[in-house]
N, C-alpha and C positions, 0 to 999 in steps of 0.2 A: 501213568498209563499211556502207551503209544497209540497212534491212530488205528493200527490194525487190531490191536487188542480191544480197543473200544468198539470197533465195528463188529467184531465177532462176539462180543459180550451179549448175553441174552438180556433183552429188555423186558421190564415188567411195568405194569401200569402203577401209577401213584395211588396210594390209599387215600381215602377222603380226608380232608383236613386243609389247613391254611399253610401256604408255602410262600417263601420269599426268595426271589432271584437277586443276587448282589453283583454289582459291577465294581471291580477293583482296578486300580492303575497297575501298570506293568511293575512287578516287584514291590508294590506298595502294600501297606496294611489297612489304610482307611478307605472305606467304600466311596465311589464316586456317585453311584445312584443305586436305587433298588425299586423293585416292583413286587407287590404282594398279590397273590391270587388264591382262589379257593377251589378245591377239587371236590365235586359231589358225585355220588352214584346216580345213575339214571333211575327213574321211578316208573312204576306201572300205573298208567292212568286208568285203563279199563282192561278187563279180562272177561270175555263174553263167549258163550257156547251156543251153537245152533247147528243142527243137522250134521253132526259128526265132525265139526270143525271148531277150533278155538281161535278167537281174534284177540290179540294182545296189543294195546296201544301203549307205547313207551315214550315218556318225556325225557329227552336227553339222548345223546349219541351212544350207540353201541356198535362195536365192530362185528365182523362175521364169525368170530369165535365165541361170541356171547350166545347163550342158549336159554330157552324157556322150558320149564318142566311142569307136568301135571301130577299133583300129589293129592293124597287125602289131607284134610284140614289138620289132622292130628299129627302129621309127620313133621319131626323136627331134626332127625338125623338123616339128612339127604344123601349122605355118602354111603350109609349102610342099607338104607331102604330104597330099593330101585323105584325110579319114577314110573308112573303108569303110561306116560308118553312124553316125548320131548323132541325138540328140534333146534338146530342152530338157527340163528338169525341171518342166514345167508341170502343171497340176492334173489333167489327164485321164490322165496316166500315172504319177502319184505317189500315195503314201500317206504322210502326215506325222504323226508322233507326237511329242508333247512330254511328257516325264516330268520335271516340275518343273524345266524349263529345259534338260534334256538332250534334244537333238532327234535323232530318227532319221527319215531320209527314204528311202523305198523307191521305186525307179524301175524300171519295166519298159517296154522298147520293142522293136519288131519289127526283126529283122535278116535276115528270110527271103530278101531279095534278094542276100545274101552267101552264096556257096557254102562254108560252113564244114565242113571235114572233120576237121582236126586242131585241136581247141579250144586246145590248149596253145601254138599259134602266135600267139595273139592276146592283146591286153590292152585294158582299159577305162581311159579317162582321165576325169578330172573337172575341168572349168574352172568357176570361180565367177562368170564374167561372159559376156557375149556374144561376146567375142573370145578371143585366145590368150594374154592377158597373165598371167592368174592360174591357172596349173596347180596345182590343190590336191593331186591324188594320182593315182597309177597302180596298177592291180592286174591281176595275171595272171588271164585268163579261165579258169574251171573249168567242168567239165561237171556237170550235175545231171540227174536223171531225174524230177524233180517240182518244180514251182514252189510257193513259199510263197504261199498265197492270203490276201489281206487283204480283209475284208469291209467293206461300206459301213456307215454309221451306222444302227443300229437305231432304231425309234421305236415307242412304244406308241400313237400317235395314229392313228386312222382317219378319213379325210375321206369326204364324200359322194361326190365324184368321185375317180377314181384318180390324177389329177394335181392338185397344188395348189401355187400360188405366191403369195407375199405381195404382189408387184407385178407389174403387166403393162406397165411402162415402164422401159426400161433405157437407159443411155448406152453407147456403144461401149466394149467392154472390161470392162464390169461383170461381177461374178460373180453368177450366177443360182442362188439356193437353190431346189431343186425337191424337194418332198415327194411321195412316192408311197404308195398304199394298195392293199391287197387284191390283191398280186401272187401268182400261183400257179405261176410258172416261173422257175427260176434264170437263164435266159438272156433275160428281159425286159430291154428297154433304152429309153433316152430319147435322142432326137436333136432337133437344131435345124435347122429348114428354113424357106426363104422361104414365106410364107403361101399362095401359090398352087400350091405343089408337090403333084403327084399321083404322079409317078414318083420315089419315094423312093430307090430303088437307084442311079439315075444322076444325082441332083442333091444330093449330100451337102454339108454345110458343114464336115465333119470334126469337128464338135462333137457328141459322143455318148458315153455311158457305159452300161455294164450296171448295172441296179439292184442286183444282188447283190454287186458289188464296188466300185462307184462309180468304176470306171476302164474303160479299153478292153480289158481282158483278162477272159476268162470265169472263172467259179468252177470250181475243180477238182471233178470228178464225185464225189470222195470226200466232199465237203461238201454234196452235193445236198439233203440233208434239213434243212439249216440256213440256207437263204437267207432274207433278211428279206422278209416280206409287206408290211411298212410300214417306210419309212425315208426318208432324205434323200440326195440327190446334188447335185453342183455342176457347172455349165458356165459358160463365158465367152460374153459377147455379142460373139463374134468368129467368124472362119473359121480353121480350123487345118489345116495340112498334116500328114497322119497319119504320114508317115515321119520328119519332123523336129520336129514340134510348132511350127513357125514359124507365128505368128498374124498375120493380116491383118485390118484393119478391115472389118466387114461394111458394105455400103451401108446407109444408113438406110432404114427402112420397116417393113413389117408382116412378122412371122415367126410361126412356130408351134413349140411343143414338142410332139413326138409320142411317145406311150408305145406301144411294140410289145410284144405279149404273149410273143413268143419271138424267136429270132435271125433271123427272116425279115423281110419288109417288108410283109406283108399283114394280119397280125393286129393291127389298131390298137385299143387299149383306150381311149385318151383323147387329146384334143388340147387345147391352150391357146394362143390367139393373144396375141402380145405385140408391142410396138413397141420398135424400137431406134433411138435418136436421138443426135445430138451433145450 
């Protein structure tokens, strides 16, 4: 196989199991060295429901094409029986922590369209890719009365403007690192909009996060004295469906990042115009 063929070949994740990498001399048959490693699926540590949202804590690394689904406990044929709600583990609904190679991924997604009365009748599934081939784990849904809040990255840097970005030109799908300064409300948030938008409520791209959590969930009121005035959040140069996290390419053109001072649409603290291109 030549280099171009290799680069163009579709890559797939290794199935769980034990693997060995062998090092051979040039043209030789006997191995010089080898290393053995094990591939494991990530597992669901907790799956909790409260106030229309599900929190899923995952032990192990998952990429942004992984997804979690809400099903009845009796469901076994996930491909034929539609999930009640589901969401990709993309950046706007996850918090990812790396403890020296041990990964913990926290996913929160909205299930308020499902009329959940008996929480014990449901389970959460974790698939490691975009289809149904790699079911990593299942977990009985439990009820909780308080979400664990995960805060955004704090920063000691204060900028002249309340919004600051290092680049104003992005390719479709790029991750945008967004710094904010001098925030005085835990419900301040940043959203991506076409540059000519004035009606922010009715023309969302689905790309938005609260500054206090770095995600699309609010900070618990109990932590209201500890929200960051200065920090960093991240968005994609895409459009996103809020219910599933399905991302679509934005049309190329001029956009703006808008910083709102509270959870409404009128208290605009700052804007930055950017270009999204191929």
